[in-house]
Each structure stands twice: as structure tokens, then as C-alpha cells.
N, C-alpha and C positions, 0 to 999 in steps of 0.2 A: 504493500499499500503506499501512498505518498500523498502529494497534494491534491486538490480537489480539482474537477475538470466541469465544464457546463455540458448541459443536457447536448447530445448530438445536433448539430443544425444552428446553435446559437449560443450565447453567452451572456451570463447574469449581468443586470444592468450596473451594478456595483459590486465591490468585494463584500459587502455585508448581506446582500440579496442572492441565495443561491436556491436554484431550483430543487423542490423537493424529490429526492431519488425516490426509486422504484423499491419495495421492502427487499432484503436479500434473498436472492436465489441460489441457494446452495446447491439445488440440482444442476442448473447450469455451470455452476464453477466445477462440480466434480467431474461434468459431462466432459467439459473442456480439458481438464487436467488428465481425464484418462484417455481422451483423443489424441493429446500431445505425447502422452507416454507410447501409445500405439504407433503413432509416426515415428518416435524416436527408434523404437525396436523394430521397425518394419523391413528395412532393408538388411541388418542380421539377419531376422527372421526368415527372410524369403531366401537369403543365400543358405542357411542352415537346411531349410526345407528342399532347395533344391540338391543340396550335397545328400541329404539323407535319400532322395530319390532316385539318385542317380549318381553312385559313388564312384569317386575316380580311380582311375587304375595305378597312380601313383600317388603316395602320401607324403606330405611335407615334413611330418613328424610321427614316428612309428608309436603307438602304443597297443595296448593289450585290450583295452575296454574301455568305456566310456568314464568309467569310475576314475582312470588315471588323468583325465583332464579337468574333472570337478575342480578342484584347486584353482586352475589357471582360468575357468570360467567363473569362479567367485570372484577372481581379483579382477576380471575384465568388468563384470557388473559394476563393482565398487568404482571403477574408472569411469564407467557410462553414468553412472548416478552422480558422481562429482562434476562430471561436465552437465548435467541437467541442472543442479542446484547452481553451478556457476551462471548458465544463460538464464536463468530464472532471477537471479541479481541483476543481470543486466537489462532485463524486462521491467524489473521495477524501477531502476533507473531511466527507461525509456518513459515510463509513466510520467515522471518529473520533469523530463525533457518536453513531453507532448504538451503539458500544461504551462509551463513557464517560457518556454520557446516564444510563442506567439505575445506573451506578454512583455517581453523584453527583460525578464528578470533572470538573475543568474541561476544556471543550472547545477552549480556545485555548493555554492554557501546556503547555508538555511536549511534547517531539518524538515523532516516530513510533519504535517500537520492534520487535525482533523478539517475536513470539508466545512463542518458546521460549527463548530464553536472553537476552531484554531487552537486547540489545545495540543502540545507536542505528542508524537506517538513513539512509545519508548521503543529501544531497538528489538526485545523479544515480541512485540506487538507487530512490528514492521518487517516480520519476515516474510518472505513470498508466498504467496498462497495460503501458508500454514498460517500465518499471523491473521490473515481476514478471517478462515474457517475457524479458528478458535475464537474469537470475538463474535463469531456467528454474523459477519457482516457488520458490525454496530461498533461505534466509538465508546471505548471503557468509559470517557468522563461524562457525556452529555447522552449514550444509548441511542443516539440518532443513527439510522443506516446510511453505510458507506457504500458508493457504487460498487457493483460485483466486476465492473470492467477492468478494475484493477488486478486482480487475481488471474482475470483471463487473459490478458495482455503479458503477464508474467508465465502463464502456463505455454502461450503459443509461442513466446520468444524460447523459452526452453526447449519446447519440442522441435522447432527450426533450428536451432543451435546444435543439438545432439544428432539430429537427423543427419546434418552435413557434417558431422564429424564422424559418424559411421559410412556415411556414403563416400566421404572424401578421403579422409584420415586411414581410416581402418582398411581401405580396399588400396591405398597407396596410389589415388588418384585415377582409380578405373573409370570415373565419370568424366575426366576431361579429355577432349580430342587431342589427337596427334601425339600428346605427351605420353611416353612409356612410362606404365605403373611402376612403383618403386619396385614391387616383388609380384612374383606371380605366386597366384593361389594354386597349390597343388593338392588338395585334398582336406588337410588340416583345416580345423575352424578358423576363422582369423579373428582373433580376440584381442591381440594387442597392435596397436598403432606403430609403425616402424618408418616413420615419414623421413624424406631428405628436409634440409632447412627450405628449400623453396617451396614444398608442399605445405609446410605449417605455415608460411607467409601468406600462400593461395588460400588455406582455410580461414585465416583471420581476415583477408581483405574481402573473401565473397560473404564472411558473416557480417562483416561490418556495414559492408554495402546493403545487405537486407535487412538490419536494423534501421539503417538511414530510410529506407524505402517505407518501413513498419511507421517511423514517427511521421514522415510526409504524408502516409495514407491517413493515420489518425487525425491529422491536423486538419485534413480535407473532411474527415466524416466529422469533426466538431463544427466544421463552416467557419473555422478562422483562417486569418491570412498567415502565411509561411513568410518569414524575414528573409528577402532577397540576399541579404549580407551573409547570414549564416549558409544559406544553400549555396551561394559563390564560393564561400570558404569551404566547403565540403566538396564541391566539384573540383576545384584547384589542388586540392590534397588527393584526391582520387585520381586525378590525370598527374602529378608530379610523382607518386610513389613508382608508377612504373617505368619511369625516366632514370630511378635509383636502382630499381629491381627489375629487369625486364621481363624474368621469368614470370612476372605477376601475370603476364599475357599468352597463355599457352598456344593460343591461335593466332596466326600471323593475320595479314590483311588480305592475302589471297595472291599477292603477287610477291616475288623476292627478286633481289637484284643479282646481277651476277659477280664476279670476283671484286672483290674491293680489299684496297691496302690497309684498312682499320677497319676490322670486323667488329671490334669492340665498340666503337662509337657508332658503327652502322646498327648494330643492334639496339642500341640504346635509342637512336633516333627513330627507326622502323617500328621495333616491337614495342619499344616503350612510348613514345612520343606519338608516333605515328598511328598506331591502333587507338589511341585514347582520343587523337584528334579526330579522326575519322570516324571511330565509332559514336564519340559525343554530339559531332555536326550531323551524323545521319538519325539519332535519337532524336535530337532536338528537332529536326525537320519532320521526322515522322510524328512526333509529340504535338506540333503546331498542326499538323494535317489532320490529326485525329480529333484535337480539341475543337477544332474550326467544325469537323464533319460531326461530331456527336452534339455540339453545341447547337448544330442547326437542326440535327435530328429530334433531339428531346425537347418536345415543346408539349405544353398544354397538359391535359389529362389524358392517360393512356390506357387502353383496353376497358373503355368504360368504367375507370375508378379513378380517385384522386392520386396525385404522385406519379413519380415516373419510376420505372425499374433500375434506370442508371442517374446516379447524379451527374449533371455536367461537370465536365473535368475542367480545371484550372490549375493545376500544376503536374498535370500528365507529362507536360514538356520536358519538364524536370527531372521527374522520374525516369524517362527515356533517356534522357541525357546521359545519367549517371549510370544507367544498365549498359549504355554504349561505350562510356570509358571504362567501365569495369572489364565488362566482359568481351567488349568489340563490337563491329556493327553485325558480323553473322548471328552473333547471340542475341544481340538487340532484336534484329528482325525475326528471329525465332521465338523471343518474349512475347512479340507484338503478336504474333500469330496465336499462340496458348492465351494470350489475354484477349483477343478477340472471340475465340472460343468459349471462353470464360465467360465473357460478356452475353454471348448468344444463349449461354445453358441459364444465367442469371435471369434474362428476359423471359425464357420459357417458364422456368419456375415461378416468377414473379407474377405472369399472367396466370398461372393454374392455382397458385396458394395464395390466398386472400390476404394473409398476414405477413406475408413476405416482406422482409426491409427493403428498401432502395439502398444500394451501395455505391460508394464511389470508386471511380476505375483506377484511381490511385493506390486503393488498398487491395483491388485484385491484381496489381500488378506486383505485389508482394508474392503472392501464390503463384501468379505465372513465372515470374523469375526463379524462384525456388523450384518449381518443377522443372523447368529448363535446364538448370545447374545438374540437378540430380540424374537426368537421363542425357546430359549433352553428347556424348561421345555415342551413345546408341541411336541418337536421332541422326548425327552427322553421317554416320556408317551405313545405317539401314535404309535411310530416305535419300540418300544421294542419289541423284542431284538435285532433287525437289527441296533440299533443306540447306541452308547456306553452312558450308564447312571450310576446309581448308582450301579446296580448289572450286570457288564457288562459279556458277554459271546463271544464265538469266533465267533458267528454269525455277532457281530459288525464290524469285518474286512471285511465282505464282499462287503458293499456299496464302501468302499476304494478302493480295489482290483478293483471292476468293473469298477469304473471311472479312474483308472490309466491305465486298458485294453484300454477304452474307448478313452481316449486322446492319448495313445499312437496310437492307430489304425490311427484315424483321421489325426495325424499327419505325418504318413506314408503315406496315402493317398493324402495329398495336398502336401508333400514335397518328392516327390520320391528321391531314392538315386541315384547318378551320376552312369551310367553304365561304366565308365571310370575306370581302374583300380587303385590301390592308387598309383602305381608308376608313373603312367602316370600324374596323378594329381598333386604329387609332382614335377614331372617335367615341368609341365606347370607354377606351382608357381615360380619355380627358374628361368625358361627362358620364361618369357612372350612375347606377341606377339607385333612386332613392328607395327602392323597398329594401326592408329589413332581410338580412339574411337569415 
């Protein structure tokens, strides 16, 4: 838990006026926590199931029975639990950032406090997820409810960080395209990370970008304005790190120069600065295009009910710029395809389920980027040349164009344009009806 946040879509009129939150929803918190744990263990469980169903002919480690590996399994579980707790702490910090950043407050100084009575929250009551559950979602001082969003974000962040740990570090980078994994799995359960230094850097670089995208998505969920200065600093740092460490970009631009006298400098310029610049520029252009497209299509009431399935994007361009800088233009384009698929699913579910909430595209970008990261190598190898990879062709643009058309047609179908001429609509806005609502 941490500071207070306004209800999604608005802010309180003053620091002393807070909207009354809903009663504590313990079942939702437990559901999200269990789902995050399931996400964290999905890849090790899937690999173990594949190993059991189809045992390899050669073992990396010889053992007589499964009992011999139980101590190693126990240590591996402890390590994974520690990673889960660590990222839940990061999620608690992200709650602070989401609330304080739009207000221009310091995200470092000042302890957590109750959103209603401003009483300080002690450290043992501020433990991620556990503190909220121990207090039953209420302040110990005033007994007023504290929003369930805090433990939900902590659980989601913990699940994402641990899942990337299992998928990227434990596999030796088997999800990364082009890059040779640190070791090959020969049949023994992969329990302990044995990564090289560049893989550790890749893990932290990718998880950091996911955390930033999560913060920006939550700010959009709250209907607040993201400070441009802080976003610019994040983009500059994300673009500067690959110049110092070119290995942070496993996928090149898709073009390699011939022989050069100074390969070290060329590596830093092309693999570091070049990938970041081209990826960031492509992400910014795609983001601006999608913002204008969705902004025009998201209008009025949809499907005969109030509201819209998607919130008009405001900072999607910044998010795609960051994705392009961190992962390159190929991965950015792949994430756009998955984002549009998620938008299409969201529209279909929203049209069918009456109480389904409207979700900002900035928040859906987090899930699309995470999914693309986990299956990056598999997409570039199995869907080549239709998916952008190490040797992209014009065919890789087809999935993105197809999904743009599909989402556009779906939005046109559920949000029909008003038959009233523009002049009459403008007059209706200037002279609203006097009838009570």
C-alpha cells in the first residue's frame, strides 16, 4: 500500500476531498494474486510438462530418481519466491509513482500514508499485498477502506517480473531472437539461472521498460496528465544505455555493413544508437497514427450503451516510442499487432458483457509487450517472413495492416457515425436542451 489515488478517470477537487472507495474486495485481490502466481510459474510448468511427456535421450545431469533432485527443486522455489517478493516491492513503489508523479511530488521523500486520514502507515502494515490483507483493506487508524488497487498492482508487477525471470534468465535467453542461449537444455530440469552478464542486463532492461509502461498506463487509467519532462528523461535513459552496452539490443536493424576498420565503434553506433533511434522514430510514428485513428473512430456511445470499449489514447505514442527504443522497430511492430488483437478482443467482450470496463490502450500495451517478449524468438522463426525479424521483408507489414483494418471495421460497426449533419451537431452543442436529464 502507499499513497491515495483518485478514482479512475478523475481527480479529487482538493487534497482534503477524496472520493469514497468501494468496500474492500478481498476476493478480487486473492484472485489477482493467484493469477500472478500462475503466470510466474507458467513457463517452468510448461517446460516440465513437455519434459515429462517427451523425455530427452540425453540428460544434462544424471540422477537415479526424482527424489535426488528434490533439494535442488526446493532451493529453486526459494529463489523464485524471493524474486516474486522483490518485484512486489517494486510494484508498491510504482503505486507511489503513479500517484505522486502527475502531481509533481517527490517519489522518494515522504512515507506512505492513509488516503483518508493521512495517518502514516507503519512498515509492517505496508508490506506488499500482505499488509492490505492483514488490515482487511482498511486503515488501522480511521478504519476507512483503502482501495484494492494497491495490492492488485503489486501482484501484477510481481507476476510479470517473475515470469520474465523464468522465461529469460532460467532459459538462458531462449526467448530472444538471433542471440544464442547461454546453455542448451539437455533433459535435466532447468532450476537455477546461469546467465552471462549481458543477459542479466537484458532482463533488468526489459523489466524496467515494462514497469515504465505500467506506470504510464495507470496514469492514463486515472485520467491524469503525464509530465512530459519525466517521460523525456525516461526515453533518453532508455536510448543511452544501449550505446554503452550494445548487447542490450539482440536484434539488429535488419541491415549489416560490410567490413569496417573500427568494429567496436560501429557496433555501438549501429546496434546501440541506430536501433534505438530507428525503433523510437518508428514507434512514435505508429503511435501518432494509432492515436489519430482511434481518436476519430472512438466517438459517442457504442453498441447501444453509454461509454466506449476503449478510451481514446493520449500517451500511446510515448509508449510505442519506448517499446521501439528498448526492443527495436521489429519488436515494436510485433507488439502493435498484438496490441490491436487485444483491442479487438476487448471490443468483442465489451459488446457482449454489460459490466465490462473500458480499458485505455496504454494499459493494454503492457500486456502486448510482455507477451511479445516471452515468445519473441518463436514468432520471428515460425512466422518468417510474415513477422519482422533479423531479415525483414515487406511481407512483415501485412499483419499490422490487416489488424488496423480489422480494428477500424470493428469500431465502425459498434460505434456508428451520427446521421446528424456537422452543422446541426455543433448547434446542438452550442444550444443544449433545457429539458432535465
